[in-house]
N, C-alpha and C positions, 0 to 999 in steps of 0.2 A: 504494499499500499504506500502510495506517495503522499506525503503530507504537503498541503498547499496552504497559503494564506487564505483566510476566510473570504476576502474580496475576490480572489481568483476562483474559489469554489462557487461563489454566487454567480460570477460571470459565466462559468462553464455550465452551470445549471440553467441559467437563462437562455443561453445559446441552444441547449438541448430542448428546452421548452419551445422556443421559437421553431426549431426544426420539426417538432411534433405538431405544432399548430399549423404550420405550413402544409404538412402532410395531411392533416385533417381537412384543410381547405381543399386540397386537390381531390380528396376522396368524398367531398361533400358530407362530412360527418361533423363539422363544426356547427354549432347552433347559429341560427340566423340572427341578424340584427334585431328583427321583430321579437325574437325570444329574449334577447338581452334587455331591450327596452321594456318588455312585459315584466321581467324579473326585477328590474330597477323599480318599476311602478309598484310591484307587489310588496317589496320590502320598504320602500320609501314612503308611500303615501297610504298604502293599504296594509293590512296585517299589522306588523309591529310599528308602522308609521315612523320610521327613523328619520326621515327628512334629511338625509345625509347628502343627497344629490340635489343641488339647487335647480339645475336645469340640464337638459340634454340638447344636443344639436338638432334643431328642427330639419336639417338637411341630411341627417344621418342615413335614412333609407335611400334617398336619391344618390348620395355619395357611395353607399355600399353597392348599389346596382352598377354604377359606373366602374367601381373597382373590380367587381365580379366580371364585368365584360372585358376589362383590360386583362384580367387573369386568363380568360378564355383565349384571347387573341394575341397576347404578347407575354413576355417574361414579366415577373414581378418587379416592382420598383425597389423594394427593400424587404428585409426579413419580416417587417410588420405589415406588409401589403395585405389588406383585406382582413386583418385581425381586429375584431371589435376591442376597443380599449376604453377604460374609464380612468381619467386622470383627476385626482382630487386636488382641491385648493390651487387650481391653475386659472389664470385669467386668459380668456380667449382674446385674440387680437382682432377678430372680425365681429362686428355688431350682430350679424346674422347668425353667428354660431354660439352665442351665449353670453352670459354675464352682462346683460343689458342694463342692470342696475348702475353700473359704472358710467353709462352713458346718459343717465337721467339728468345730469347737471349741464349737459351740452344743449345749446339752442337747436331747434329743428331746422 
């Protein structure tokens, strides 16, 4: 057994996870964006009502369809191409993609 620093072990694990997720995409066994959005709603506002996710990208379904089409016709852009992702405490840079509260102080 080779001992490695913890950060290297985490990096190796993340790379292996991304390879698995890419394979799952190719085999169409990764849950759809609709399933992820439904699960967020289930735990966020229904059920336990955690309210941990302030908003989701309203263009997520359209963007997912575009990425799926790219995957069918071309090579992937990156290891995260087409992988649904939830990032906490991140400020979006496009008004259309969330965190609209930050724009409330700007004139129309």
